[in-house]
KOLDRENDO-859119 format. One record per atom (N, C-alpha, C): residue number from 0; residue in one letter; chain; atom name; x negated, z negated, y. Coordinates in nm, 4 decimals. Atoms other than C-alpha are relative to their C-alpha. Layout:
<rs>
NUM|A|A|CA|X|Z|Y
...
</rs>
This chain:
<rs>
0|M|A|N|-0.0466|0.1110|-0.0796
0|M|A|CA|-1.1795|3.8536|11.0672
0|M|A|C|0.1522|-0.0025|-0.0061
1|Y|A|N|-0.1434|0.0211|0.0126
1|Y|A|CA|-0.8307|3.7148|11.0849
1|Y|A|C|0.0574|-0.0676|0.1243
2|I|A|N|-0.0783|0.0726|-0.0990
2|I|A|CA|-0.5717|3.6052|11.3367
2|I|A|C|0.1061|-0.0765|-0.0772
3|I|A|N|-0.1000|0.0847|0.0650
3|I|A|CA|-0.3633|3.3132|11.2121
3|I|A|C|0.0919|-0.0535|0.1090
4|S|A|N|-0.0994|0.0535|-0.0920
4|S|A|CA|-0.0452|3.2355|11.4016
4|S|A|C|0.0783|-0.1073|-0.0741
5|I|A|N|-0.0672|0.1129|0.0653
5|I|A|CA|0.1002|2.8942|11.3166
5|I|A|C|0.1140|-0.0474|0.0891
6|T|A|N|-0.1155|0.0519|-0.0722
6|T|A|CA|0.4482|2.7828|11.4198
6|T|A|C|0.0618|-0.1109|-0.0821
7|L|A|N|-0.0624|0.1123|0.0698
7|L|A|CA|0.5793|2.4392|11.3261
7|L|A|C|0.1515|0.0167|0.0000
8|K|A|N|-0.1463|0.0024|0.0089
8|K|A|CA|0.9354|2.4213|11.2043
8|K|A|C|0.0477|-0.1329|0.0552
9|E|A|N|-0.0515|0.1285|-0.0488
9|E|A|CA|1.1631|2.1399|11.3158
9|E|A|C|-0.0583|-0.1130|-0.0824
10|N|A|N|0.0604|0.1151|0.0658
10|N|A|CA|1.0004|1.8099|11.2373
10|N|A|C|0.1089|-0.1037|-0.0285
11|H|A|N|-0.1016|0.0974|0.0395
11|H|A|CA|1.2286|1.5762|11.0430
11|H|A|C|-0.0605|-0.1371|-0.0309
12|S|A|N|0.0630|0.1296|0.0243
12|S|A|CA|0.9798|1.2894|11.0295
12|S|A|C|0.0098|-0.0858|0.1253
13|D|A|N|-0.0029|0.0889|-0.1157
13|D|A|CA|0.9698|0.9855|11.2520
13|D|A|C|-0.1263|0.0215|0.0840
14|E|A|N|0.1102|-0.0239|-0.0942
14|E|A|CA|0.7304|0.9722|11.5471
14|E|A|C|-0.1347|-0.0432|-0.0569
15|A|A|N|0.1261|0.0486|0.0572
15|A|A|CA|0.4654|0.7667|11.3662
15|A|A|C|-0.0528|0.0974|-0.1052
16|Q|A|N|0.0414|-0.0947|0.1030
16|Q|A|CA|0.4600|1.0065|11.0700
16|Q|A|C|-0.0412|0.1325|0.0628
17|A|A|N|0.0332|-0.1249|-0.0682
17|A|A|CA|0.4588|1.3093|11.3024
17|A|A|C|-0.1383|-0.0098|0.0645
18|N|A|N|0.1313|0.0196|-0.0620
18|N|A|CA|0.1593|1.1657|11.4912
18|N|A|C|-0.1109|-0.0011|-0.1039
19|Q|A|N|0.0995|0.0046|0.1071
19|Q|A|CA|-0.0258|1.0956|11.1669
19|Q|A|C|-0.0258|0.1409|-0.0548
20|M|A|N|0.0163|-0.1362|0.0506
20|M|A|CA|0.0375|1.4492|11.0420
20|M|A|C|-0.0769|0.0857|0.1000
21|F|A|N|0.0717|-0.0785|-0.0996
21|F|A|CA|-0.0836|1.5963|11.3697
21|F|A|C|-0.1480|-0.0356|0.0003
22|E|A|N|0.1410|0.0402|0.0085
22|E|A|CA|-0.4058|1.3939|11.3425
22|E|A|C|-0.0672|0.0656|-0.1212
23|Q|A|N|0.0547|-0.0669|0.1187
23|Q|A|CA|-0.4558|1.5344|10.9905
23|Q|A|C|-0.0163|0.1497|0.0252
24|H|A|N|0.0074|-0.1414|-0.0367
24|H|A|CA|-0.3863|1.8848|11.1252
24|H|A|C|-0.1233|0.0239|0.0878
25|K|A|N|0.1180|-0.0124|-0.0859
25|K|A|CA|-0.6510|1.8338|11.3972
25|K|A|C|-0.1286|-0.0134|-0.0815
26|A|A|N|0.1185|0.0176|0.0841
26|A|A|CA|-0.9008|1.7102|11.1372
26|A|A|C|-0.0261|0.1255|-0.0832
27|W|A|N|0.0117|-0.1242|0.0777
27|W|A|CA|-0.8309|2.0249|10.9313
27|W|A|C|-0.0672|0.1083|0.0834
28|F|A|N|0.0652|-0.1073|-0.0752
28|F|A|CA|-0.9157|2.2650|11.2121
28|F|A|C|-0.1382|-0.0404|0.0496
29|Q|A|N|0.1347|0.0434|-0.0376
29|Q|A|CA|-1.2132|2.0531|11.3245
29|Q|A|C|-0.0983|0.0226|-0.1152
30|K|A|N|0.0829|-0.0227|0.1191
30|K|A|CA|-1.3504|2.0690|10.9684
30|K|A|C|-0.0394|0.1471|-0.0093
31|H|A|N|0.0282|-0.1424|0.0179
31|H|A|CA|-1.3207|2.4463|10.9613
31|H|A|C|-0.0727|0.0610|0.1192
32|F|A|N|0.0885|-0.0396|-0.1091
32|F|A|CA|-1.4779|2.4830|11.3061
32|F|A|C|-0.1433|-0.0346|-0.0374
33|Q|A|N|0.1348|0.0424|0.0386
33|Q|A|CA|-1.7763|2.2869|11.1763
33|Q|A|C|-0.0565|0.0872|-0.1110
34|L|A|N|0.0438|-0.0861|0.1098
34|L|A|CA|-1.7905|2.5067|10.8643
34|L|A|C|-0.0186|0.1453|0.0429
35|G|A|N|0.0140|-0.1365|-0.0492
35|G|A|CA|-1.7794|2.8215|11.0776
35|G|A|C|0.1140|0.0925|-0.0384
36|N|A|N|-0.1138|-0.0833|0.0386
36|N|A|CA|-1.4460|2.9430|10.9405
36|N|A|C|0.0913|0.0315|0.1182
37|F|A|N|-0.0832|-0.0198|-0.1176
37|F|A|CA|-1.2561|2.9003|11.2676
37|F|A|C|-0.0919|0.0198|0.1201
38|L|A|N|0.0851|-0.0351|-0.1122
38|L|A|CA|-1.4019|3.0557|11.5804
38|L|A|C|0.0635|-0.0314|0.1348
39|I|A|N|-0.0745|0.0248|-0.1233
39|I|A|CA|-1.1356|3.0223|11.8501
39|I|A|C|0.1380|-0.0483|-0.0408
40|M|A|N|-0.1378|0.0425|0.0265
40|M|A|CA|-0.8066|2.8347|11.8549
40|M|A|C|0.0590|-0.0598|0.1249
41|G|A|N|-0.0680|0.0639|-0.1115
41|G|A|CA|-0.5474|2.7111|12.0953
41|G|A|C|0.1497|0.0174|-0.0112
42|P|A|N|-0.1466|-0.0087|0.0037
42|P|A|CA|-0.1786|2.6570|12.1572
42|P|A|C|0.0488|0.1198|0.0803
43|Y|A|N|-0.0669|-0.1019|-0.0808
43|Y|A|CA|0.0499|2.9312|12.2778
43|Y|A|C|0.0538|-0.0677|0.1249
44|L|A|N|-0.0526|0.0549|-0.1245
44|L|A|CA|0.1510|2.8766|12.6378
44|L|A|C|0.1478|0.0305|0.0184
45|D|A|N|-0.1402|-0.0396|-0.0141
45|D|A|CA|0.4896|3.0422|12.5932
45|D|A|C|0.0874|-0.0459|-0.1166
46|A|A|N|-0.0764|0.0518|0.1141
46|A|A|CA|0.6002|2.8558|12.2783
46|A|A|C|-0.0498|-0.1401|-0.0325
47|S|A|N|0.0425|0.1356|0.0340
47|S|A|CA|0.5999|2.4901|12.1841
47|S|A|C|-0.0261|-0.0110|-0.1502
48|H|A|N|0.0349|0.0271|0.1403
48|H|A|CA|0.4486|2.3626|11.8588
48|H|A|C|-0.0436|0.1264|-0.0729
49|A|A|N|0.0492|-0.1243|0.0591
49|A|A|CA|0.2754|2.6952|11.7957
49|A|A|C|-0.1360|0.0325|0.0604
50|G|A|N|0.1312|-0.0367|-0.0498
50|G|A|CA|-0.0745|2.8326|11.8288
50|G|A|C|-0.0633|0.1077|-0.0849
51|V|A|N|0.0716|-0.1092|0.0651
51|V|A|CA|-0.3310|3.0835|11.7166
51|V|A|C|-0.1425|-0.0439|-0.0321
52|I|A|N|0.1386|0.0238|0.0406
52|I|A|CA|-0.6645|3.0696|11.5342
52|I|A|C|-0.0631|0.1355|-0.0301
53|I|A|N|0.0818|-0.1146|0.0403
53|I|A|CA|-0.9290|3.3420|11.5170
53|I|A|C|-0.0942|-0.0552|-0.1062
54|A|A|N|0.0740|0.0545|0.1143
54|A|A|CA|-1.0930|3.2935|11.1795
54|A|A|C|-0.0805|0.1078|-0.0707
55|R|A|N|0.0718|-0.0905|0.0897
55|R|A|CA|-1.3411|3.4443|10.9428
55|R|A|C|-0.0087|-0.0684|-0.1358
56|A|A|N|0.0093|0.0500|0.1368
56|A|A|CA|-1.3565|3.4074|10.5686
56|A|A|C|-0.0558|0.1117|-0.0871
57|K|A|N|0.0581|-0.0966|0.0943
57|K|A|CA|-1.5203|3.5788|10.2721
57|K|A|C|0.1006|0.1087|-0.0354
58|N|A|N|-0.1077|-0.0938|0.0327
58|N|A|CA|-1.1874|3.7401|10.1836
58|N|A|C|0.1334|-0.0705|0.0226
59|R|A|N|-0.1324|0.0567|-0.0266
59|R|A|CA|-0.8131|3.6843|10.2082
59|R|A|C|0.0298|-0.1182|-0.0922
60|D|A|N|-0.0226|0.1132|0.0914
60|D|A|CA|-0.8058|3.4586|9.9007
60|D|A|C|-0.0677|-0.1265|0.0521
61|A|A|N|0.0716|0.1152|-0.0561
61|A|A|CA|-1.0660|3.2317|10.0614
61|A|A|C|0.0741|-0.0547|0.1214
62|L|A|N|-0.0761|0.0448|-0.1163
62|L|A|CA|-0.8632|3.2216|10.3826
62|L|A|C|0.1283|-0.0700|-0.0430
63|D|A|N|-0.1229|0.0634|0.0491
63|D|A|CA|-0.5438|3.1430|10.1913
63|D|A|C|-0.0276|-0.1415|-0.0524
64|A|A|N|0.0368|0.1343|0.0480
64|A|A|CA|-0.7239|2.8477|10.0278
64|A|A|C|-0.0229|-0.0952|0.1175
65|I|A|N|0.0203|0.0823|-0.1199
65|I|A|CA|-0.8261|2.7205|10.3729
65|I|A|C|0.1348|-0.0379|0.0607
66|I|A|N|-0.1320|0.0259|-0.0577
66|I|A|CA|-0.4713|2.7530|10.5040
66|I|A|C|0.0766|-0.1018|-0.0843
67|A|A|N|-0.0714|0.0914|0.0904
67|A|A|CA|-0.3360|2.5693|10.1987
67|A|A|C|-0.0453|-0.1452|0.0161
68|E|A|N|0.0470|0.1362|-0.0248
68|E|A|CA|-0.5428|2.2643|10.3029
68|E|A|C|0.0724|-0.0669|0.1159
69|D|A|N|-0.0648|0.0567|-0.1182
69|D|A|CA|-0.3389|2.2187|10.6209
69|D|A|C|0.1149|-0.0910|-0.0421
70|V|A|N|-0.1013|0.1012|0.0324
70|V|A|CA|-0.1105|1.9140|10.6137
70|V|A|C|0.1421|0.0561|0.0106
71|Y|A|N|-0.1336|-0.0562|-0.0184
71|Y|A|CA|0.1865|2.1248|10.7270
71|Y|A|C|0.0344|0.1070|-0.1031
72|Y|A|N|-0.0208|-0.1136|0.0900
72|Y|A|CA|0.1439|2.3890|10.4563
72|Y|A|C|0.0877|-0.0333|-0.1209
73|H|A|N|-0.0697|0.0271|0.1262
73|H|A|CA|0.2630|2.2295|10.1320
73|H|A|C|0.1436|-0.0505|0.0157
74|P|A|N|-0.1413|0.0350|-0.0128
74|P|A|CA|0.5776|2.0631|10.2606
74|P|A|C|0.0822|0.1095|0.0685
75|G|A|N|-0.0719|-0.1103|-0.0627
75|G|A|CA|0.6688|2.3964|10.4228
75|G|A|C|0.0429|-0.0296|0.1425
76|M|A|N|-0.0368|0.0394|-0.1359
76|M|A|CA|0.6684|2.2490|10.7722
76|M|A|C|-0.0459|0.0992|0.1060
77|A|A|N|0.0473|-0.0980|-0.0970
77|A|A|CA|0.5044|2.5517|10.9342
77|A|A|C|0.0053|0.1396|-0.0603
78|D|A|N|0.0119|-0.1407|0.0385
78|D|A|CA|0.5099|2.9293|10.9247
78|D|A|C|-0.1393|0.0463|0.0391
79|Y|A|N|0.1342|-0.0525|-0.0234
79|Y|A|CA|0.1710|3.0987|10.8968
79|Y|A|C|0.0070|0.1518|-0.0110
80|Q|A|N|0.0115|-0.1455|0.0030
80|Q|A|CA|0.1353|3.4641|10.9901
80|Q|A|C|-0.1478|0.0331|0.0087
81|V|A|N|0.1417|-0.0347|0.0044
81|V|A|CA|-0.2018|3.6131|10.9031
81|V|A|C|-0.0132|0.1514|0.0114
82|R|A|N|0.0310|-0.1420|-0.0162
82|R|A|CA|-0.3351|3.9473|11.0214
82|R|A|C|-0.1507|0.0150|-0.0073
83|E|A|N|0.1427|-0.0297|0.0069
83|E|A|CA|-0.6744|4.0880|10.9278
83|E|A|C|-0.0318|0.1094|0.1013
84|F|A|N|0.0386|-0.1045|-0.0936
84|F|A|CA|-0.8601|4.2893|11.1889
84|F|A|C|-0.1509|0.0214|-0.0053
85|N|A|N|0.1405|-0.0371|-0.0038
85|N|A|CA|-1.1924|4.4624|11.2390
85|N|A|C|-0.0464|-0.0017|0.1454
86|P|A|N|0.0445|0.0073|-0.1392
86|P|A|CA|-1.3668|4.3567|11.5627
86|P|A|C|-0.1031|0.1086|0.0300
87|V|A|N|0.0908|-0.1109|-0.0273
87|V|A|CA|-1.5190|4.6830|11.6851
87|V|A|C|-0.0648|-0.0104|0.1379
88|L|A|N|0.0598|0.0278|-0.1309
88|L|A|CA|-1.5834|4.5734|12.0458
88|L|A|C|-0.0029|-0.1503|0.0212
89|I|A|N|0.0157|0.1443|-0.0226
89|I|A|CA|-1.7187|4.2281|12.1255
89|I|A|C|-0.0750|-0.0169|0.1319
90|A|A|N|0.0651|0.0263|-0.1287
90|A|A|CA|-1.8063|4.0989|12.4720
90|A|A|C|-0.1401|-0.0542|-0.0215
91|E|A|N|0.1402|0.0413|0.0145
91|E|A|CA|-2.1795|4.0431|12.5239
91|E|A|C|-0.0184|-0.1512|-0.0015
92|H|A|N|0.0198|0.1433|-0.0130
92|H|A|CA|-2.1388|3.6758|12.6129
92|H|A|C|0.0547|-0.0809|-0.1176
93|I|A|N|-0.0483|0.0695|0.1203
93|I|A|CA|-1.9704|3.5924|12.2803
93|I|A|C|-0.1089|0.0133|-0.1060
94|S|A|N|0.1088|-0.0019|0.0983
94|S|A|CA|-2.2329|3.4927|12.0265
94|S|A|C|0.0490|0.0433|-0.1371
95|D|A|N|-0.0326|-0.0430|0.1362
95|D|A|CA|-2.2452|3.6087|11.6657
95|D|A|C|0.0834|-0.1045|-0.0680
</rs>
């Protein structure tokens, strides 16, 4: 499993373009929730334009391909920090 921390850099686009990009970003994480790649996500409460995703993927290359689909990735508009971890304790109420 992986923790992905995403932080947007300063946005140099106009408001309409920024809104359109954010809609594409939302569609990206909705797609990967439906595919089962993303399990939990949400914004940081102590930082603006930043958030975290708990993800699973076959391997790091597969995860990197998923990340590369994000609208903010190719123009370099966001920083992505990825950490792999092994979930050894899981609360009973969280499903497989």
